[in-house]
Residue frames as qw, qx, qy, qz and C-alpha x, y, z in Angstrom:
[[0.522, 0.630, -0.463, 0.339, -116.74, -21.29, -65.03],
 [0.845, -0.508, -0.113, 0.125, -114.68, -23.01, -62.36],
 [0.165, 0.849, -0.421, 0.274, -111.62, -21.35, -60.95],
 [0.842, -0.051, -0.445, 0.300, -108.86, -23.57, -59.64],
 [0.483, -0.873, 0.001, 0.073, -107.61, -22.43, -56.23],
 [0.515, 0.673, -0.361, 0.389, -104.20, -20.88, -56.30],
 [0.728, -0.283, -0.427, 0.455, -101.63, -21.66, -53.59],
 [0.172, -0.953, 0.002, -0.250, -101.21, -18.86, -51.07],
 [0.699, 0.121, -0.358, 0.608, -97.77, -17.99, -49.82],
 [0.297, -0.859, 0.012, -0.417, -97.75, -16.12, -46.54],
 [0.487, 0.332, -0.641, 0.492, -94.65, -16.11, -44.39],
 [0.234, -0.305, 0.499, -0.777, -96.74, -15.23, -41.35],
 [0.816, -0.135, -0.155, -0.541, -99.30, -18.02, -41.65],
 [0.353, -0.417, 0.812, -0.204, -98.78, -20.97, -39.28],
 [0.811, 0.197, 0.448, -0.320, -101.04, -23.21, -41.38],
 [0.719, 0.641, -0.239, -0.119, -98.76, -23.54, -44.44],
 [0.680, -0.474, 0.532, 0.173, -96.07, -26.15, -44.60],
 [0.663, 0.685, -0.260, -0.153, -93.74, -26.33, -47.63],
 [0.943, -0.114, 0.115, 0.292, -91.12, -28.94, -48.23],
 [0.225, -0.816, 0.335, 0.413, -87.58, -27.62, -48.26],
 [0.462, -0.190, 0.741, 0.448, -86.63, -30.02, -51.07],
 [0.367, 0.547, 0.687, 0.307, -89.32, -28.95, -53.57],
 [0.133, 0.281, 0.199, 0.929, -90.09, -25.77, -55.41],
 [0.082, 0.341, 0.578, -0.737, -92.26, -23.48, -53.27],
 [0.366, 0.262, -0.200, -0.870, -94.17, -22.23, -56.33],
 [0.566, 0.046, -0.688, -0.452, -95.39, -25.70, -57.31],
 [0.204, -0.084, -0.903, 0.367, -95.90, -27.21, -53.87],
 [0.426, -0.577, -0.468, -0.517, -99.53, -27.37, -52.80],
 [0.174, -0.459, 0.508, -0.708, -100.15, -26.03, -49.29],
 [0.455, -0.253, -0.850, 0.082, -101.26, -28.32, -46.50],
 [0.406, -0.613, -0.039, -0.677, -103.99, -27.14, -44.19],
 [0.389, 0.002, -0.796, 0.464, -103.19, -27.85, -40.54],
 [0.506, -0.626, -0.242, -0.543, -106.08, -27.78, -38.10],
 [0.497, -0.038, -0.664, 0.557, -104.91, -27.36, -34.49],
 [0.391, -0.836, -0.369, -0.115, -106.23, -25.93, -31.29],
 [0.046, 0.807, -0.324, 0.492, -104.64, -23.23, -29.18],
 [0.081, -0.878, 0.206, 0.424, -102.10, -22.58, -27.85],
 [0.786, 0.609, -0.081, 0.071, -100.20, -22.42, -31.14],
 [0.313, 0.654, -0.557, 0.405, -96.95, -21.50, -29.41],
 [0.879, -0.436, -0.188, -0.049, -96.07, -24.13, -26.83],
 [0.000, -0.818, 0.520, -0.245, -93.16, -23.07, -24.61],
 [0.676, 0.175, -0.695, 0.173, -90.70, -25.67, -23.44],
 [0.050, 0.271, -0.636, 0.721, -90.82, -24.41, -19.87],
 [0.695, -0.424, -0.396, -0.423, -93.52, -26.61, -18.42],
 [0.652, -0.669, 0.239, -0.266, -93.55, -27.81, -14.82],
 [0.970, -0.088, 0.112, 0.195, -91.49, -30.89, -15.54],
 [0.625, 0.553, -0.093, 0.543, -88.78, -28.93, -17.39],
 [0.138, -0.810, 0.224, -0.524, -88.54, -26.30, -14.63],
 [0.803, -0.540, 0.199, -0.154, -88.32, -28.84, -11.82],
 [0.936, 0.040, 0.085, 0.338, -85.54, -30.80, -13.48],
 [0.390, 0.707, -0.144, 0.572, -83.63, -27.59, -14.18],
 [0.425, -0.762, 0.272, -0.405, -83.74, -26.84, -10.45],
 [0.948, -0.262, 0.171, 0.059, -82.57, -30.38, -9.69],
 [0.770, 0.425, -0.040, 0.474, -79.69, -29.84, -12.09],
 [0.076, 0.788, -0.223, 0.569, -78.75, -26.59, -10.35],
 [0.687, -0.627, 0.239, -0.277, -78.85, -28.34, -6.96],
 [0.968, 0.107, -0.144, 0.174, -76.43, -31.04, -8.08],
 [0.481, 0.509, -0.385, 0.601, -73.23, -28.98, -7.53],
 [0.392, -0.609, 0.312, -0.615, -74.50, -27.96, -4.09],
 [0.948, -0.244, 0.074, -0.190, -75.06, -31.61, -3.17],
 [0.849, 0.303, -0.246, 0.357, -71.61, -32.55, -4.49],
 [0.118, 0.636, -0.400, 0.649, -70.03, -29.84, -2.32],
 [0.692, -0.490, 0.253, -0.465, -71.86, -31.27, 0.70],
 [0.997, 0.002, -0.058, 0.050, -70.54, -34.74, -0.15],
 [0.576, 0.537, -0.355, 0.503, -67.01, -33.36, -0.45],
 [0.089, -0.582, 0.440, -0.678, -67.09, -31.80, 3.02],
 [0.631, -0.303, 0.470, -0.538, -69.18, -34.40, 4.89],
 [0.000, -0.294, 0.946, 0.136, -68.47, -37.57, 2.93],
 [0.250, -0.197, -0.918, -0.238, -70.66, -40.64, 3.06],
 [0.014, 0.428, 0.670, -0.606, -72.82, -39.10, 5.80],
 [0.286, 0.405, -0.078, -0.865, -74.11, -36.53, 3.31],
 [0.337, 0.085, -0.784, -0.515, -74.92, -39.25, 0.77],
 [0.186, -0.282, -0.927, 0.166, -76.87, -41.29, 3.33],
 [0.107, 0.473, 0.459, -0.744, -78.86, -38.28, 4.55],
 [0.322, 0.322, -0.349, -0.819, -79.72, -37.21, 1.00],
 [0.321, -0.043, -0.893, -0.312, -80.86, -40.75, 0.13],
 [0.095, -0.365, -0.831, 0.409, -82.97, -40.97, 3.31],
 [0.196, 0.463, 0.222, -0.836, -84.67, -37.60, 2.69],
 [0.364, 0.252, -0.542, -0.714, -85.36, -38.31, -0.98],
 [0.261, -0.141, -0.950, -0.094, -86.72, -41.78, -0.15],
 [0.006, 0.429, 0.689, -0.584, -88.97, -40.28, 2.50],
 [0.283, 0.438, -0.033, -0.853, -90.27, -37.70, 0.04],
 [0.340, 0.171, -0.731, -0.566, -90.85, -40.21, -2.76],
 [0.034, -0.168, -0.970, 0.170, -92.78, -42.69, -0.61],
 [0.270, 0.535, 0.564, -0.568, -95.95, -40.60, 0.05],
 [0.331, 0.514, -0.314, -0.726, -95.78, -39.25, -3.50],
 [0.207, 0.132, -0.915, -0.321, -95.75, -42.80, -4.85],
 [0.071, 0.342, 0.885, -0.309, -98.61, -43.88, -2.59],
 [0.290, 0.576, 0.247, -0.723, -100.62, -40.83, -3.65],
 [0.277, 0.414, -0.557, -0.664, -99.96, -41.45, -7.36],
 [0.014, -0.061, -0.992, -0.114, -101.46, -44.94, -7.12],
 [0.128, 0.567, 0.747, -0.323, -104.86, -43.44, -6.31],
 [0.275, 0.778, 0.085, -0.559, -104.99, -40.77, -8.99],
 [0.702, 0.384, 0.437, 0.411, -104.63, -40.53, -12.75],
 [0.038, -0.867, 0.101, 0.487, -102.45, -37.76, -14.13],
 [0.706, 0.700, -0.109, -0.001, -100.94, -37.02, -17.52],
 [0.424, 0.583, -0.573, 0.390, -97.50, -36.78, -15.90],
 [0.769, -0.386, -0.478, 0.178, -96.66, -38.94, -12.94],
 [0.289, -0.934, 0.122, -0.169, -95.73, -36.87, -9.88],
 [0.809, -0.405, 0.294, 0.310, -92.75, -39.15, -9.50],
 [0.687, 0.292, 0.339, 0.573, -91.45, -38.04, -12.91],
 [0.154, 0.916, 0.172, 0.329, -91.99, -34.29, -12.67],
 [0.549, 0.310, -0.372, 0.681, -89.11, -33.93, -10.19],
 [0.317, -0.717, 0.044, -0.620, -91.01, -32.09, -7.45],
 [0.868, -0.492, -0.040, -0.057, -90.61, -34.80, -4.81],
 [0.819, 0.118, -0.120, 0.549, -86.92, -35.11, -5.63],
 [0.165, 0.622, -0.115, 0.757, -86.45, -31.36, -5.16],
 [0.587, -0.682, 0.010, -0.436, -88.25, -31.44, -1.83],
 [0.936, -0.306, -0.056, 0.167, -86.17, -34.32, -0.50],
 [0.687, 0.288, -0.097, 0.660, -82.91, -32.83, -1.74],
 [0.031, -0.690, 0.085, -0.718, -83.65, -29.37, -0.33],
 [0.746, -0.620, -0.019, -0.244, -84.67, -30.87, 2.99],
 [0.911, -0.105, -0.099, 0.386, -81.41, -32.84, 3.17],
 [0.471, 0.459, -0.096, 0.747, -79.41, -29.67, 2.50],
 [0.297, -0.716, 0.080, -0.627, -81.01, -27.99, 5.53],
 [0.883, -0.451, -0.099, -0.083, -80.11, -30.80, 7.94],
 [0.273, -0.770, 0.577, -0.004, -76.97, -31.30, 10.03],
 [0.579, 0.421, -0.682, -0.150, -74.60, -34.05, 8.83],
 [0.068, 0.198, -0.907, 0.364, -74.99, -36.00, 12.08],
 [0.645, -0.039, 0.203, -0.736, -78.78, -36.40, 12.17],
 [0.475, -0.020, 0.878, -0.053, -80.00, -40.04, 12.44],
 [0.061, 0.012, -0.733, -0.677, -81.25, -41.40, 9.15],
 [0.060, -0.523, -0.850, -0.007, -84.68, -42.32, 10.47],
 [0.016, -0.699, -0.301, 0.649, -85.24, -38.66, 11.36],
 [0.022, 0.367, -0.466, -0.805, -84.18, -37.60, 7.88],
 [0.066, -0.225, -0.893, -0.384, -86.58, -40.13, 6.37],
 [0.062, -0.651, -0.693, 0.303, -89.39, -38.93, 8.64],
 [0.016, -0.591, 0.005, 0.807, -88.67, -35.35, 7.58],
 [0.060, 0.117, -0.685, -0.716, -89.05, -36.31, 3.92],
 [0.102, -0.450, -0.880, -0.116, -92.38, -38.05, 4.59],
 [0.082, -0.695, -0.469, 0.538, -93.63, -35.01, 6.55],
 [0.055, -0.402, 0.268, 0.874, -92.47, -32.58, 3.88],
 [0.190, -0.060, -0.723, -0.662, -94.53, -34.22, 1.13],
 [0.233, -0.447, -0.863, -0.004, -97.36, -35.66, 3.21],
 [0.180, -0.727, -0.475, 0.462, -98.04, -32.59, 5.34],
 [0.143, -0.544, 0.135, 0.816, -96.39, -29.77, 3.41],
 [0.141, 0.202, -0.600, -0.761, -97.75, -30.71, -0.02],
 [0.234, -0.237, -0.885, -0.327, -100.34, -33.48, -0.30],
 [0.100, -0.502, -0.709, 0.485, -102.37, -32.27, 2.68],
 [0.131, 0.520, 0.046, -0.843, -102.99, -29.03, 0.81],
 [0.714, 0.559, 0.231, -0.353, -104.04, -30.80, -2.39],
 [0.837, 0.199, 0.327, 0.390, -100.81, -31.62, -4.18],
 [0.473, -0.040, 0.229, 0.850, -98.57, -29.67, -6.49],
 [0.038, 0.417, 0.333, 0.845, -99.60, -26.06, -6.97],
 [0.482, -0.682, -0.387, -0.391, -101.84, -25.91, -3.88],
 [0.676, -0.347, -0.417, 0.499, -99.37, -25.91, -0.99],
 [0.116, -0.975, -0.113, -0.154, -99.27, -22.69, 1.03],
 [0.416, -0.805, 0.408, 0.107, -95.79, -23.27, 2.48],
 [0.409, 0.599, -0.681, -0.101, -92.52, -24.51, 1.07],
 [0.943, -0.178, -0.216, -0.178, -92.71, -28.30, 1.64],
 [0.708, 0.224, -0.475, 0.473, -89.02, -28.77, 2.43],
 [0.007, 0.398, -0.415, 0.818, -89.17, -26.09, 5.12],
 [0.756, -0.351, -0.025, -0.552, -92.33, -27.65, 6.54],
 [0.925, -0.030, -0.362, 0.112, -90.44, -30.91, 6.94],
 [0.470, 0.289, -0.458, 0.697, -87.52, -29.13, 8.58],
 [0.327, -0.466, 0.209, -0.795, -89.82, -27.19, 10.92],
 [0.890, -0.291, -0.167, -0.309, -91.41, -30.45, 12.08],
 [0.828, 0.066, -0.392, 0.395, -87.99, -31.96, 12.75],
 [0.180, 0.444, -0.339, 0.810, -86.88, -28.78, 14.54],
 [0.563, -0.453, 0.121, -0.681, -89.90, -28.93, 16.85],
 [0.953, -0.192, -0.152, -0.177, -89.71, -32.69, 17.47],
 [0.897, -0.123, -0.066, 0.420, -85.93, -33.20, 17.73],
 [0.044, 0.991, -0.099, 0.077, -84.29, -29.88, 18.68],
 [0.560, -0.645, 0.469, 0.223, -81.09, -31.47, 20.01],
 [0.726, 0.122, 0.560, 0.381, -80.42, -33.50, 16.89],
 [0.423, 0.805, 0.309, 0.279, -81.21, -30.47, 14.71],
 [0.049, -0.969, 0.195, -0.142, -78.66, -28.30, 16.53],
 [0.741, -0.450, 0.429, 0.255, -75.76, -30.77, 16.72],
 [0.546, 0.803, -0.205, -0.126, -73.20, -29.83, 14.07],
 [0.898, -0.144, 0.225, 0.351, -70.34, -32.05, 12.99],
 [0.158, -0.724, 0.358, 0.568, -67.06, -30.52, 11.81],
 [0.738, 0.634, -0.107, -0.204, -66.30, -30.51, 8.11],
 [0.641, -0.380, 0.556, 0.368, -63.43, -32.39, 6.48],
 [0.374, 0.573, -0.475, -0.553, -62.35, -33.25, 2.95],
 [0.843, 0.219, -0.398, -0.289, -62.11, -36.39, 0.83],
 [0.286, 0.357, -0.825, 0.331, -59.59, -37.87, 3.30],
 [0.245, 0.019, 0.764, -0.596, -62.45, -38.29, 5.77],
 [0.492, 0.019, -0.467, -0.735, -65.00, -39.40, 3.20],
 [0.603, -0.159, -0.769, -0.138, -65.80, -42.74, 4.86],
 [0.150, -0.050, -0.681, 0.715, -66.06, -41.33, 8.40],
 [0.254, -0.646, -0.665, -0.275, -69.61, -41.29, 9.76],
 [0.030, -0.339, 0.265, -0.902, -70.70, -38.12, 11.52],
 [0.550, -0.209, 0.324, -0.741, -72.70, -38.82, 14.66],
 [0.375, 0.031, 0.910, -0.172, -74.96, -41.82, 15.17],
 [0.390, 0.194, -0.428, -0.792, -76.60, -42.01, 11.76],
 [0.527, -0.071, -0.798, -0.285, -77.86, -45.57, 12.23],
 [0.165, -0.052, 0.696, -0.697, -79.41, -44.99, 15.64],
 [0.078, -0.424, -0.894, -0.123, -82.71, -46.78, 16.21],
 [0.203, -0.622, -0.300, -0.694, -85.85, -44.62, 16.38],
 [0.519, -0.734, 0.008, -0.439, -86.25, -42.86, 19.75],
 [0.892, -0.216, -0.234, 0.321, -83.18, -44.64, 21.10],
 [0.371, -0.873, 0.156, 0.274, -80.41, -43.02, 23.11],
 [0.449, 0.791, -0.416, -0.022, -77.25, -42.05, 21.31],
 [0.956, -0.207, 0.081, 0.190, -74.62, -44.79, 21.27],
 [0.671, 0.262, 0.037, 0.693, -71.90, -42.57, 19.82],
 [0.244, -0.806, -0.139, 0.521, -70.51, -39.38, 21.32],
 [0.594, 0.651, 0.254, 0.398, -70.18, -37.22, 18.25],
 [0.426, -0.245, 0.000, 0.871, -67.55, -34.53, 17.84],
 [0.169, 0.863, 0.475, 0.035, -69.35, -31.21, 17.41],
 [0.371, -0.049, 0.084, 0.923, -68.42, -27.74, 16.25],
 [0.160, 0.694, 0.391, -0.583, -70.33, -24.47, 16.40],
 [0.502, 0.649, 0.437, 0.369, -71.55, -22.87, 13.18],
 [0.349, 0.241, 0.003, 0.906, -70.23, -19.45, 12.11],
 [0.308, -0.627, -0.230, -0.678, -73.49, -17.77, 13.19],
 [0.762, -0.575, -0.295, 0.028, -73.39, -19.48, 16.59],
 [0.668, -0.100, -0.155, 0.721, -69.77, -18.42, 17.07],
 [0.115, 0.412, 0.096, 0.899, -70.69, -14.85, 16.20],
 [0.478, -0.626, -0.285, -0.546, -73.81, -14.71, 18.37],
 [0.805, -0.570, -0.160, -0.037, -72.59, -16.51, 21.49],
 [0.797, -0.306, 0.040, 0.520, -68.78, -16.21, 21.37],
 [0.094, 0.942, -0.087, -0.311, -68.25, -12.98, 19.38],
 [0.485, -0.314, 0.653, 0.490, -66.01, -14.89, 16.94],
 [0.556, 0.671, -0.053, -0.488, -66.12, -13.94, 13.26],
 [0.808, 0.076, 0.520, 0.266, -65.39, -16.60, 10.64],
 [0.171, -0.427, 0.443, 0.770, -63.18, -15.52, 7.75],
 [0.594, 0.522, 0.009, -0.612, -64.97, -14.65, 4.53],
 [0.376, 0.425, -0.756, -0.327, -62.97, -17.10, 2.31],
 [0.090, -0.007, 0.972, -0.216, -64.08, -19.98, 4.55],
 [0.476, 0.429, 0.491, -0.590, -67.71, -18.91, 4.14],
 [0.519, 0.561, -0.325, -0.557, -67.37, -18.70, 0.37],
 [0.302, 0.319, -0.887, -0.141, -65.76, -22.14, 0.13],
 [0.814, -0.297, -0.225, -0.446, -68.06, -23.67, 2.72],
 [0.621, 0.145, -0.678, 0.366, -65.26, -25.06, 4.86],
 [0.249, -0.328, 0.455, -0.790, -67.24, -24.48, 8.06],
 [0.061, 0.221, 0.940, -0.253, -69.58, -26.43, 10.30],
 [0.435, 0.225, 0.074, -0.869, -73.27, -26.27, 9.51],
 [0.792, 0.306, 0.425, -0.314, -75.98, -27.95, 7.53],
 [0.690, 0.117, 0.575, 0.424, -75.23, -29.78, 4.30],
 [0.391, 0.774, 0.377, 0.325, -76.41, -26.78, 2.26],
 [0.197, -0.966, 0.102, 0.133, -74.07, -24.32, 3.99],
 [0.844, -0.141, 0.288, 0.430, -71.09, -25.89, 2.26],
 [0.414, -0.029, 0.326, 0.850, -70.42, -23.23, -0.36],
 [0.210, 0.739, 0.328, -0.550, -72.18, -19.90, -0.70],
 [0.065, 0.527, -0.490, -0.692, -70.32, -19.26, -3.96],
 [0.053, 0.073, 0.935, 0.344, -71.64, -22.43, -5.62],
 [0.137, 0.619, 0.730, -0.256, -75.20, -21.60, -4.54],
 [0.118, 0.723, 0.007, -0.681, -74.84, -18.06, -5.90],
 [0.050, 0.327, -0.711, -0.621, -73.63, -19.39, -9.26],
 [0.091, 0.315, 0.939, 0.100, -76.53, -21.86, -9.35],
 [0.150, 0.719, 0.479, -0.480, -78.92, -18.95, -8.78],
 [0.104, 0.595, -0.340, -0.721, -77.37, -17.01, -11.64],
 [0.028, -0.043, 0.904, 0.425, -77.86, -20.03, -13.88],
 [0.102, 0.531, 0.834, -0.110, -81.54, -20.40, -12.95],
 [0.123, 0.747, 0.198, -0.623, -82.16, -16.66, -13.38],
 [0.046, 0.443, -0.571, -0.690, -80.51, -16.72, -16.82],
 [0.042, -0.153, -0.932, -0.327, -82.83, -19.57, -17.83],
 [0.421, -0.253, -0.086, -0.867, -85.82, -17.61, -16.44],
 [0.533, -0.229, -0.814, 0.028, -86.54, -20.43, -14.01],
 [0.376, -0.578, -0.547, 0.476, -86.73, -18.17, -10.96],
 [0.044, 0.943, 0.194, 0.268, -87.64, -14.56, -10.30],
 [0.587, 0.222, -0.309, 0.715, -84.38, -12.72, -9.66],
 [0.198, -0.666, 0.028, -0.719, -86.26, -10.02, -7.74],
 [0.804, -0.550, -0.152, -0.167, -86.81, -12.28, -4.72],
 [0.840, -0.198, -0.145, 0.484, -83.19, -13.30, -3.97],
 [0.371, 0.425, -0.041, 0.824, -81.87, -9.85, -4.88],
 [0.350, -0.696, -0.055, -0.624, -84.32, -8.10, -2.56],
 [0.857, -0.486, -0.165, 0.052, -83.55, -10.57, 0.26],
 [0.768, -0.025, -0.096, 0.632, -79.80, -10.19, -0.04],
 [0.182, 0.551, 0.023, 0.814, -80.00, -6.41, -0.51],
 [0.532, -0.723, -0.122, -0.424, -82.16, -6.03, 2.61],
 [0.872, -0.401, -0.108, 0.258, -79.83, -8.17, 4.72],
 [0.626, 0.233, -0.038, 0.744, -76.80, -6.27, 3.39],
 [0.047, -0.671, -0.043, -0.739, -78.31, -2.87, 4.22],
 [0.679, -0.677, -0.078, -0.273, -79.48, -3.84, 7.71],
 [0.882, -0.224, -0.081, 0.406, -76.18, -5.59, 8.48],
 [0.460, 0.433, -0.028, 0.775, -74.35, -2.50, 7.25],
 [0.306, -0.754, -0.034, -0.580, -76.34, -0.30, 9.63],
 [0.830, -0.556, -0.042, -0.010, -75.59, -2.56, 12.62],
 [0.806, 0.045, -0.043, 0.588, -71.90, -2.71, 11.69],
 [0.208, 0.611, -0.003, 0.764, -71.80, 1.09, 11.41],
 [0.509, -0.734, -0.016, -0.449, -73.42, 1.45, 14.84],
 [0.719, -0.574, 0.387, -0.067, -71.31, -1.19, 16.60],
 [0.648, 0.597, -0.471, -0.045, -68.22, -2.13, 14.54],
 [0.067, -0.524, 0.795, -0.299, -66.54, -3.73, 17.55],
 [0.502, -0.027, 0.781, -0.370, -69.27, -6.31, 18.15],
 [0.745, 0.492, 0.311, -0.326, -71.05, -6.71, 14.81],
 [0.617, -0.051, 0.590, 0.517, -69.58, -8.38, 11.71],
 [0.091, 0.327, -0.383, -0.859, -69.35, -6.80, 8.30],
 [0.698, 0.289, 0.100, -0.647, -72.38, -7.15, 5.99],
 [0.580, 0.383, -0.662, -0.281, -70.76, -9.80, 3.80],
 [0.037, -0.165, 0.930, -0.327, -70.58, -12.13, 6.80],
 [0.529, 0.243, 0.544, -0.604, -74.36, -12.14, 7.09],
 [0.649, 0.469, -0.265, -0.537, -74.79, -12.72, 3.35],
 [0.592, 0.393, -0.696, -0.104, -72.56, -15.79, 3.11],
 [0.041, -0.200, 0.879, -0.431, -73.14, -17.43, 6.50],
 [0.496, 0.176, 0.652, -0.546, -75.89, -19.81, 7.56],
 [0.418, 0.340, 0.819, 0.199, -78.65, -20.90, 5.22],
 [0.224, 0.691, 0.130, -0.675, -79.41, -17.45, 3.80],
 [0.163, 0.441, -0.610, -0.638, -77.99, -18.09, 0.34],
 [0.008, 0.120, 0.977, 0.174, -79.70, -21.50, 0.01],
 [0.153, 0.585, 0.695, -0.389, -83.01, -20.12, 1.24],
 [0.190, 0.658, -0.037, -0.728, -82.90, -17.02, -0.95],
 [0.182, 0.378, -0.692, -0.587, -82.05, -18.87, -4.15],
 [0.247, -0.017, -0.935, -0.254, -83.88, -22.19, -3.88],
 [0.116, -0.413, -0.856, 0.290, -86.66, -21.87, -1.28],
 [0.117, 0.550, 0.286, -0.776, -87.98, -18.33, -1.26],
 [0.236, 0.344, -0.478, -0.773, -88.28, -18.47, -5.07],
 [0.222, 0.245, 0.944, 0.006, -90.75, -21.36, -5.00],
 [0.147, -0.152, -0.406, -0.889, -93.33, -20.17, -7.58],
 [0.418, -0.502, -0.725, -0.219, -96.24, -21.73, -5.68],
 [0.498, -0.648, -0.462, 0.345, -95.57, -20.06, -2.32],
 [0.308, -0.293, 0.021, 0.905, -94.22, -16.69, -3.51],
 [0.329, 0.670, 0.242, -0.620, -96.09, -13.67, -4.96],
 [0.650, 0.425, 0.554, 0.298, -96.95, -13.51, -8.64],
 [0.260, 0.951, 0.109, 0.131, -96.40, -9.79, -9.27],
 [0.603, 0.426, -0.262, 0.621, -93.06, -8.04, -9.63],
 [0.180, -0.636, 0.265, -0.702, -93.80, -5.56, -6.86],
 [0.860, -0.415, 0.018, -0.295, -95.08, -8.38, -4.68],
 [0.903, 0.106, -0.247, 0.334, -91.81, -10.30, -5.15],
 [0.295, 0.519, -0.329, 0.732, -89.84, -7.29, -3.93],
 [0.526, -0.559, 0.183, -0.614, -92.09, -6.85, -0.88],
 [0.973, -0.176, -0.128, -0.075, -91.81, -10.58, -0.20],
 [0.760, 0.262, -0.309, 0.508, -88.01, -10.50, -0.36],
 [0.011, 0.584, -0.307, 0.751, -87.71, -7.41, 1.84],
 [0.741, -0.484, 0.065, -0.460, -89.94, -9.03, 4.46],
 [0.963, -0.054, -0.202, 0.172, -87.76, -12.16, 4.52],
 [0.532, 0.422, -0.317, 0.662, -84.59, -10.10, 4.86],
 [0.273, -0.612, 0.230, -0.706, -85.99, -8.04, 7.73],
 [0.876, -0.390, 0.017, -0.282, -87.18, -11.09, 9.69],
 [0.878, 0.158, -0.284, 0.351, -83.84, -12.86, 9.15],
 [0.313, 0.473, -0.353, 0.744, -81.91, -9.95, 10.63],
 [0.528, -0.565, 0.140, -0.618, -84.36, -9.50, 13.53],
 [0.963, -0.248, -0.085, -0.067, -83.95, -13.16, 14.53],
 [0.775, 0.260, -0.283, 0.502, -80.17, -13.13, 14.07],
 [0.165, 0.506, -0.299, 0.792, -79.70, -9.95, 16.12],
 [0.397, -0.365, 0.337, -0.772, -82.40, -10.22, 18.78],
 [0.883, -0.129, -0.245, -0.378, -83.71, -13.81, 18.75],
 [0.702, -0.513, 0.483, -0.101, -82.63, -16.74, 20.84],
 [0.888, 0.177, 0.359, 0.227, -81.54, -18.71, 17.77],
 [0.325, -0.491, 0.377, 0.715, -78.51, -17.77, 15.68],
 [0.038, 0.007, 0.713, 0.701, -80.38, -18.42, 12.43],
 [0.386, 0.418, 0.537, -0.623, -83.86, -17.53, 11.21],
 [0.188, 0.224, -0.610, -0.737, -84.07, -18.20, 7.45],
 [0.119, -0.264, -0.946, -0.146, -86.55, -21.05, 7.82],
 [0.011, -0.609, -0.644, 0.463, -88.96, -19.08, 9.99],
 [0.084, 0.509, -0.092, -0.852, -88.70, -15.95, 7.87],
 [0.185, 0.079, -0.738, -0.644, -89.61, -17.77, 4.65],
 [0.142, -0.400, -0.906, 0.007, -92.49, -19.66, 6.27],
 [0.007, 0.598, 0.434, -0.673, -93.88, -16.45, 7.77],
 [0.182, 0.447, -0.286, -0.828, -93.72, -14.66, 4.43],
 [0.101, -0.121, -0.913, -0.375, -95.29, -17.71, 2.73],
 [0.038, -0.576, -0.766, 0.284, -98.28, -17.11, 4.96],
 [0.044, 0.655, 0.124, -0.744, -98.28, -13.44, 3.90],
 [0.214, -0.043, 0.682, 0.698, -98.21, -14.21, 0.18],
 [0.090, 0.630, 0.736, 0.230, -102.01, -14.05, -0.43],
 [0.131, -0.877, -0.268, 0.377, -102.13, -10.62, 1.25],
 [0.277, -0.497, 0.387, 0.726, -99.11, -9.41, -0.73],
 [0.225, 0.240, 0.764, 0.556, -100.72, -10.56, -3.98],
 [0.018, 0.789, 0.615, -0.012, -103.85, -8.62, -3.06],
 [0.156, -0.891, -0.075, 0.420, -102.16, -5.30, -2.27],
 [0.306, -0.485, 0.512, 0.639, -99.52, -5.54, -5.00],
 [0.536, 0.508, 0.645, 0.197, -101.89, -6.03, -7.93],
 [0.222, -0.043, 0.265, 0.937, -101.19, -3.47, -10.67],
 [0.338, 0.472, 0.296, -0.758, -103.82, -0.85, -11.38],
 [0.539, 0.453, 0.687, 0.179, -106.20, -1.83, -14.18],
 [0.223, 0.014, 0.338, 0.914, -105.72, 0.37, -17.21],
 [0.192, -0.457, -0.468, -0.732, -108.40, 3.06, -17.39],
 [0.553, -0.683, -0.477, -0.026, -109.36, 2.93, -13.71],
 [0.030, -0.797, 0.271, -0.539, -108.51, 5.40, -10.98]]
């Protein structure tokens, strides 16, 4: 006797596929043979990188509003410099997704541009982009292997090679000065300046060297002198909330950084209220907000455990305040993140959770 197989109906089985337009009782099941993983999340590397690029767009637009065409030219130069070594590298390797399409080089170039002053010559900005990808990323083996944030590596190289250009800050304006060039952007490589640029001290420099405190509304709006990414702390904070809500970044890192800076700044203000600014000044001035949201949260160069992320963020906050209060430079976000990048393997080792069943 031969028994005809009966259709099985199991709402939990991923191998059954019934047509919505036919009767489920008469539809024969279709057997689907697939390999794991059966659940494929949308958040792959390419999706995450382009989400970060999307979050950076309002920050870049704020920079363009305050620094006009100079911001556009610097962003283009940095992105072009980052894409060039990535393109050359992609010609000698085969990958399922082109590194030019996954958005990582674009993020590096854009982040680098946001850390630069609006008066830096374009050839320096281009060189910074090449260094960021060539030295900060490809030298370590490409995406996923870099030990340091590539954009900060590019900025550190520019800071060491061209300290005067990296500390010359042009005053901000609005759309009325959109077409005005800041500094000598088109200067030839290693040539003397042909334009005497109008400069203005950043809020941190005014606080450190002149004991002048910038008003909090100006810091929130970004209507101060500084790098392109210091244009609006409020916009950067909202971009971070968006990325955290999409689970693109670990909220523990920026929260621990900002909380540490707030506590330490509060202690210094309590000890010397006549000479030290209120804690909110330290939170919204300089590149702290940009570094905490977009650079310290780099998944490749930050710890992988929850406890490790908190330790990582606290370390960055402590180093930032030490440099701001006792260092020769008014700002220390770049150095603090790079130092803690180097500490990440050690943090991952000591912050590993205890294996269940072991003492």
